[in-house]
Residue, then its C-alpha position, 0 to 999 in steps of 0.5 A: m883805519h883804526d881811530f880811538h878818540t872821536h866825538t859825536f853830539l853828545s859832547d861837542g861833535v855834530l853827529s850822533p853816534i850811529e851816523l858817526i860809525r857809519r861814516a867812518i866805515v865808508i871811509g874804511y874804518e875797521t876799529m873805532a872808539i867813541t870818547d865824548h867829553v866827560g865830568p862827573g855830571n854826565l859820565e854815566y849818561v854819555l856811556s849808557t847812551l854810547k853803548k846802545d849805538c855801539e852794540m847796534a853798529e856792531k850787530r849790523w856792521d863790520i866794524k868793531v866800536f868801543t864805547g869811550v870817554e875824554i875826562t875834560h878839563t877836570p880838577v887833577e885830583d879827580i882825574d883817577l877817580l873818574a876814570k875808575e868810576a868810568r871803567a865801572l860804568g862800562a868805558q872800554v877806552i878811557n882818554v884824558h884831555g891832555e895839556t894841549i898848547m891850544e886850551p887853558v887845561v889844568s896844569g898837572t893834568n899829564m901827570a895825573a893821567v899817566s899815573s892812573r892805571h885806569v887810563d888808556i890814552l893822554a890825548h894831545p899832550g902838549l909840551i909833555t915832559l921827559d918825566e911824565a913821558s917816562l911815567a906813561a911808558e912804565n904805565g902803559v899809557f899811550l901818548e897821542i899824535s893828534g889829527r886835530k887842528g891846532h892840538g897837532l902843533a905838539n906832534g913833533h915834540v910829543a914824537k921826540t919826547a916818546r922816542e927819548t923815553g920809550a913811551t908808546l905813541i898812537l895816532d887818532s883823529d880827535a873827530h868832532e865833524p865827518d871830515d875830521l875822520m882820517t883816511q889811511e893816507y892822511a894818517e900816514k902824512i901826519a905821521t910823517g909830519s910828526g917826524l916819524n920814521e917808516e919803522e915809527k910809522d908802523a908802530v903808530l899806525i898798526q902796532s899800537p892799536l893792535t896792543l890797544i885792542n888786544r888790551v880792551s879785549s882781555r879786560 
């Protein structure tokens, strides 16, 4: 399993970073990113704290853990600026909390995220438009198929729009609690339920994670 969207009690999750990592290892994770919610005020604190736990885990256990953030409910004018600052502070994976149909995300967030060269993943993009998805494809921003209850309601639309525009999909848990972490079997069911065929399932579960891992490792 590879999963690039998880949360700890540094934002709205329930586990410490090191416990989340340990529980992920037990169910078969090989790679993960911890991407707690951030705005301008907690950006530096979250990244400096995550770095210590991630480094300890990698030193002692057989897992690759990336420090990351999810830029969440921020003004669209500041998304690129925050992403740039997060990268400078050491964020290895940068997600943006997309326009899920479950929350009142600021209109224009999707477009701001896919326009930024610092953003890796547009999380749960909701009813993403063709123009937004096309720009994501052009700029190499992954569009997320979400394992999160509620956020995943638009997965079929996201998959269809990505297929029409050539945007690259990636499947993540958006885990906040231990039971949110995905087994390989469950991830495959989410991919199937999103309307992906066998070739597309392989792409979203295997090829996309490896592409992102190589991108992060080469920075």
